[in-house]
C-alpha positions as CSV (number, residue, x, y, z in Angstrom):
1,X,148.6,74.4,81.3
2,X,149.1,78.1,82.1
3,X,152.3,80.0,82.1
4,X,152.7,80.0,85.8
5,X,152.4,76.2,86.0
6,X,154.8,75.8,83.1
7,X,157.4,78.0,84.9
8,X,157.1,76.1,88.1
9,X,157.3,72.8,86.3
10,X,160.4,73.9,84.5
11,X,162.1,75.0,87.7
12,X,161.1,71.7,89.4
13,X,162.7,69.7,86.5
14,X,165.8,71.8,86.7
15,X,166.0,71.4,90.5
16,X,165.6,67.7,90.3
17,X,168.2,67.4,87.5
18,X,170.6,69.5,89.6
19,X,170.1,67.3,92.6
20,X,170.5,64.1,90.7
21,X,173.7,65.4,89.1
22,X,175.1,66.4,92.5
23,X,174.4,62.9,93.8
24,X,176.1,61.6,90.7
25,X,179.1,63.7,91.5
26,X,179.2,62.4,95.1
27,X,178.9,58.8,93.8
28,X,181.8,59.4,91.4
29,X,184.0,60.9,94.1
30,X,183.2,57.9,96.4
31,X,184.0,55.4,93.7
32,X,187.2,57.1,92.8
33,X,188.2,57.2,96.5
34,X,187.6,53.5,96.9
35,X,189.5,52.7,93.7
36,X,192.3,54.9,94.7
37,X,193.0,53.5,98.2
38,X,196.4,52.3,97.0
39,X,197.0,55.4,94.9
40,X,197.3,58.5,97.0
41,X,196.7,61.0,94.1
42,X,193.3,59.5,93.3
43,X,192.1,59.3,97.0
44,X,193.2,62.9,97.6
45,X,191.6,64.2,94.4
46,X,188.3,62.5,95.2
47,X,188.3,63.9,98.7
48,X,189.2,67.5,97.7
49,X,187.3,67.6,94.5
50,X,184.0,66.2,95.8
51,X,182.3,69.5,96.3
52,X,183.4,71.3,93.1
53,X,182.5,68.2,91.0
54,X,179.1,68.0,92.5
55,X,178.5,71.8,92.0
56,X,179.8,71.6,88.4
57,X,177.5,68.7,87.5
58,X,174.5,70.3,89.3
59,X,174.8,73.6,87.5
60,X,175.4,72.0,84.2
61,X,172.4,69.8,84.6
62,X,170.2,72.7,85.6
63,X,171.3,74.7,82.6
64,X,170.7,71.9,80.2
65,X,167.2,71.3,81.7
66,X,166.3,75.0,81.4
67,X,167.5,75.0,77.8
68,X,165.2,72.1,76.9
69,X,162.1,73.3,78.7
70,X,162.3,77.0,78.1
71,X,162.1,78.9,74.8
72,X,161.3,82.6,75.1
73,X,160.7,83.3,78.7
74,X,161.7,86.8,80.1
75,X,163.8,85.3,82.9
76,X,165.6,82.8,80.6
77,X,168.7,85.0,79.7
78,X,169.4,86.2,83.2
79,X,169.0,82.7,84.6
80,X,171.3,81.3,81.9
81,X,173.9,84.0,82.7
82,X,173.9,83.1,86.4
83,X,174.1,79.3,85.7
84,X,176.9,79.9,83.1
85,X,178.8,81.9,85.7
86,X,178.4,79.2,88.3
87,X,179.3,76.4,85.9
88,X,182.6,78.2,84.9
89,X,183.3,78.9,88.6
90,X,182.9,75.3,89.6
91,X,184.9,74.1,86.7
92,X,187.8,76.5,87.6
93,X,187.6,75.4,91.2
94,X,187.8,71.7,90.2
95,X,190.8,72.5,87.9
96,X,192.6,74.3,90.7
97,X,192.0,71.5,93.1
98,X,193.4,69.0,90.6
99,X,196.5,71.1,90.1
100,X,197.0,71.5,93.9
101,X,196.6,67.7,94.4
102,X,199.2,67.0,91.7
103,X,201.6,69.4,93.3
104,X,201.2,67.9,96.8
105,X,201.7,64.4,95.5
106,X,204.7,65.5,93.5
107,X,206.3,67.3,96.4
108,X,206.1,64.1,98.5
109,X,208.7,62.6,96.3
110,X,211.2,65.3,97.1
111,X,212.1,65.4,100.8
112,X,214.2,68.3,102.1
113,X,214.7,67.0,105.6
114,X,217.7,64.9,104.5
115,X,221.4,65.9,104.4
116,X,221.9,66.3,100.7
117,X,218.6,67.9,99.6
118,X,219.9,70.1,96.7
119,X,218.0,68.3,94.0
120,X,214.9,68.0,96.1
121,X,214.9,71.8,96.8
122,X,215.4,72.5,93.1
123,X,212.4,70.3,92.1
124,X,210.2,71.7,94.8
125,X,210.9,75.2,93.7
126,X,210.1,74.4,90.1
127,X,206.9,72.5,90.9
128,X,205.6,75.3,93.2
129,X,206.2,78.0,90.6
130,X,204.6,75.9,87.8
131,X,201.6,75.3,89.9
132,X,201.2,79.0,90.5
133,X,201.5,79.8,86.8
134,X,198.9,77.1,85.9
135,X,196.5,78.4,88.6
136,X,196.9,82.0,87.3
137,X,196.1,80.8,83.8
138,X,193.0,78.9,85.0
139,X,191.7,82.0,86.8
140,X,192.3,84.2,83.7
141,X,190.5,81.8,81.4
142,X,187.6,81.5,83.9
143,X,187.2,85.2,84.2
144,X,187.4,85.6,80.4
145,X,184.8,82.9,79.9
146,X,182.4,84.5,82.4
147,X,182.7,87.9,80.7
148,X,182.0,86.3,77.3
149,X,178.8,84.8,78.6
150,X,177.4,88.1,79.9
151,X,175.4,90.0,77.2
152,X,176.9,93.3,76.4
153,X,180.3,92.5,77.9
154,X,182.0,92.7,74.5
155,X,180.6,96.1,73.9
156,X,181.7,97.3,77.3
157,X,185.2,96.0,76.7
158,X,185.4,97.6,73.3
159,X,184.3,101.0,74.6
160,X,186.8,100.8,77.5
161,X,189.6,100.0,75.1
162,X,188.6,102.7,72.7
163,X,188.3,105.4,75.4
164,X,191.4,104.4,77.4
165,X,193.7,106.8,75.7
166,X,196.4,108.0,78.0
167,X,195.2,105.7,80.8
168,X,196.2,102.7,78.7
169,X,199.7,104.0,78.3
170,X,200.0,104.7,82.1
171,X,198.6,101.2,82.8
172,X,201.1,99.7,80.4
173,X,204.0,101.4,82.0
174,X,202.8,100.4,85.4
175,X,202.4,96.7,84.3
176,X,206.0,96.6,83.1
177,X,207.3,96.1,86.6
178,X,204.8,93.3,87.4
179,X,205.5,91.5,84.1
180,X,209.3,91.8,84.7
181,X,208.8,90.3,88.1
182,X,206.8,87.4,86.7
183,X,209.3,86.6,84.0
184,X,212.1,86.9,86.7
185,X,210.2,84.4,88.8
186,X,210.1,81.9,86.0
187,X,213.7,82.5,85.2
188,X,214.6,81.8,88.9
189,X,212.7,78.6,88.8
190,X,214.3,77.1,85.7
191,X,217.8,78.5,85.9
192,X,218.3,77.1,89.4
193,X,219.8,80.3,90.7
194,X,218.1,79.9,94.0
195,X,215.9,77.2,95.6
196,X,213.6,77.0,98.5
197,X,215.6,76.6,101.7
198,X,218.9,77.9,100.1
199,X,221.1,79.9,102.5
200,X,221.7,83.3,101.0
201,X,223.2,86.7,102.0
202,X,221.2,89.6,100.6
203,X,221.3,93.2,101.6
204,X,224.0,92.4,104.1
205,X,221.5,90.0,105.8
206,X,221.9,86.2,106.2
207,X,218.9,83.9,105.9
208,X,217.1,81.1,104.2
209,X,214.8,81.2,101.1
210,X,211.4,80.6,102.6
211,X,209.1,81.0,99.6
212,X,209.5,81.9,95.9
213,X,206.4,83.3,94.1
214,X,206.0,84.7,90.6
215,X,206.6,88.3,91.7
216,X,208.6,88.2,95.0
217,X,210.9,86.1,97.1
218,X,210.6,85.7,100.9
219,X,213.9,85.4,102.8
220,X,213.7,84.2,106.4
221,X,216.4,85.9,108.3
222,X,218.4,84.3,111.2
223,X,216.4,86.3,113.8
224,X,213.0,85.1,112.3
225,X,212.4,88.4,110.4
226,X,211.2,88.2,106.8
227,X,212.8,90.1,104.0
228,X,210.5,90.5,101.0
229,X,212.4,91.1,97.7
230,X,211.0,91.4,94.2
231,X,212.0,88.6,91.9
232,X,214.0,90.9,89.7
233,X,216.4,91.5,92.6
234,X,217.8,88.0,92.1
235,X,218.3,88.5,88.4
236,X,219.8,91.9,88.5
237,X,221.7,92.2,91.8
238,X,224.7,90.1,92.9
239,X,224.1,88.0,96.0
240,X,225.7,85.1,97.9
241,X,224.2,81.6,97.8
242,X,226.0,79.3,100.2
243,X,224.2,76.2,99.1
244,X,224.3,76.6,95.4
245,X,226.3,73.4,94.7
246,X,226.0,71.6,98.0
247,X,223.9,71.6,101.1
248,X,227.0,71.7,103.3
249,X,227.7,75.2,104.7
250,X,231.1,76.4,105.9
251,X,231.5,79.1,108.4
252,X,234.4,80.8,110.3
253,X,235.1,81.7,113.9
254,X,237.7,84.3,114.4
255,X,239.6,85.1,117.6
256,X,242.1,87.9,118.4
257,X,244.7,86.5,120.9
258,X,248.0,87.5,122.3
259,X,251.4,86.6,120.7
260,X,251.9,84.1,123.6
261,X,249.1,81.8,122.4
262,X,250.1,78.1,122.1
263,X,248.7,77.5,118.6
264,X,249.3,73.8,118.5
265,X,247.6,73.1,121.9
266,X,244.7,75.3,120.9
267,X,244.4,73.5,117.5
268,X,244.4,70.1,119.2
269,X,241.7,71.2,121.7
270,X,239.5,72.8,119.0
271,X,239.8,69.7,116.8
272,X,238.7,67.4,119.5
273,X,235.8,69.6,120.5
274,X,234.5,70.0,116.9
275,X,234.8,66.4,116.0
276,X,232.8,65.4,119.1
277,X,230.1,68.0,118.5
278,X,226.8,66.6,117.2
279,X,226.2,69.6,114.8
280,X,229.5,69.0,112.9
281,X,228.8,67.1,109.6
282,X,232.3,65.7,109.4
283,X,233.3,67.6,106.3
284,X,235.4,70.7,107.1
285,X,237.6,71.7,110.1
286,X,240.8,73.7,110.2
287,X,242.4,76.2,112.5
288,X,244.8,78.7,111.0
289,X,246.7,81.8,111.9
290,X,245.4,84.3,109.4
291,X,247.0,87.5,110.5
292,X,249.6,88.9,113.0
293,X,249.5,92.6,113.5
294,X,250.2,95.1,116.2
295,X,249.4,93.5,119.6
296,X,247.2,90.7,118.3
297,X,247.3,87.4,116.4
298,X,244.1,86.4,114.6
299,X,243.1,82.8,114.6
300,X,240.4,81.5,112.2
301,X,238.5,78.2,112.7
302,X,236.6,76.9,109.7
303,X,233.8,74.4,110.4
304,X,230.9,73.0,108.4
305,X,227.3,71.9,109.2
306,X,224.3,70.6,107.3
307,X,222.2,73.8,107.5
308,X,222.5,77.5,108.2
309,X,220.9,77.2,111.7
310,X,223.1,74.4,112.7
311,X,226.2,76.2,111.5
312,X,225.3,79.3,113.5
313,X,224.9,77.2,116.7
314,X,228.1,75.3,116.0
315,X,230.1,78.5,115.5
316,X,228.8,79.9,118.7
317,X,229.7,76.7,120.6
318,X,233.2,76.7,119.1
319,X,233.8,80.4,120.0
320,X,232.5,79.8,123.6
321,X,234.7,76.7,124.1
322,X,237.9,78.4,122.8
323,X,237.4,81.5,125.0
324,X,236.8,79.3,128.0
325,X,239.8,77.2,127.2
326,X,242.1,80.2,127.0
327,X,240.8,81.7,130.2
328,X,241.2,78.4,132.1
329,X,244.5,77.1,130.7
330,X,246.3,80.0,129.1
331,X,245.2,83.3,130.5
332,X,248.5,84.8,129.3
333,X,247.2,84.3,125.7
334,X,244.2,86.5,126.1
335,X,244.5,89.8,124.1
336,X,246.2,92.6,125.9
337,X,247.9,95.9,125.0
338,X,251.6,96.4,125.8
339,X,252.9,99.9,126.6
340,X,256.6,100.5,126.5
341,X,257.9,103.4,128.7
342,X,261.3,105.1,128.0
343,X,264.0,104.8,130.7
344,X,264.3,107.7,133.2
345,X,266.6,110.6,132.3
346,X,269.1,111.6,135.0
347,X,269.8,115.4,135.0
348,X,273.1,116.8,136.3
349,X,273.0,118.5,139.7
350,X,273.8,122.2,140.3
351,X,276.2,123.4,143.0
352,X,273.3,124.1,145.4
353,X,272.1,120.4,145.1
354,X,269.3,121.2,142.6
355,X,269.0,119.5,139.2
356,X,269.5,121.9,136.3
357,X,266.9,121.5,133.6
358,X,269.5,122.5,131.0
359,X,272.3,120.3,132.4
360,X,274.4,123.3,133.8
């Protein structure tokens, strides 16, 4: 058998081994899916991990076959490097899929579409950040494993580190901010300072926490804009969290009215309106006179709702109803400015009938 025939035979054996291994991976995924019909995590893992599992087994089988049937061929080392790279890549892909499936199944246990969702939002935040940390570690380990399989990679890495000099110092200083944000993200996740869907006031803007990553936090503002803040912002800067201890949110509606306002009638009307409104959660309602100054009396209505969006709509509805009620029933209670004019001054008349400006 000549060299050419031996090479082609070796490649054929490797290809057949890879194909059989891929079929084995498909069979394993199908079996796990059937066994996991009543367990969602197994069915989802089999569905999403079918391709990376088949690829991992195929490249592993091809590498093993080439290792058995080749000894000192010129193309052996480059081929092994490619197969090692593919094996590590498929293994990392499979690990990431498994982590994502575990996260999705875990999040199904914590619903945030209920009234009291504080604990669910806390757990979802922690699970999401842990998943991102694990995925980042998988990627780092995979890249390191690939570099170690490439001949000369260690020498290149050593020469780069030896010749870095001032560049390494600059890179270290630049990395301080990123590392600080990463540790701040972990601190946010496990100290429960903020959670996904919390209602916060940051930079004089009101909004909901939409996403928490390892390095930044996304705040969805009331007008659908997105405010992107570094994670260190929430560990170094004071901010308001309206849903820190409870999902209920209390808001105020203030009106400046005239001194003639019938407070008791307005309080009764506002109470009836709020208690019949579908957005009120039945927790907080009060109408108080908070200030009386100059030409106005300030009334404050406190109401509560289950979420920031519902509270905003409820406050607008209460404000609109009270303004309409005052215009219809008590227009004299609308704010107005009173101007007092002094009485006229009568000047004494002169002998010729004209008034003297000096009284003579």
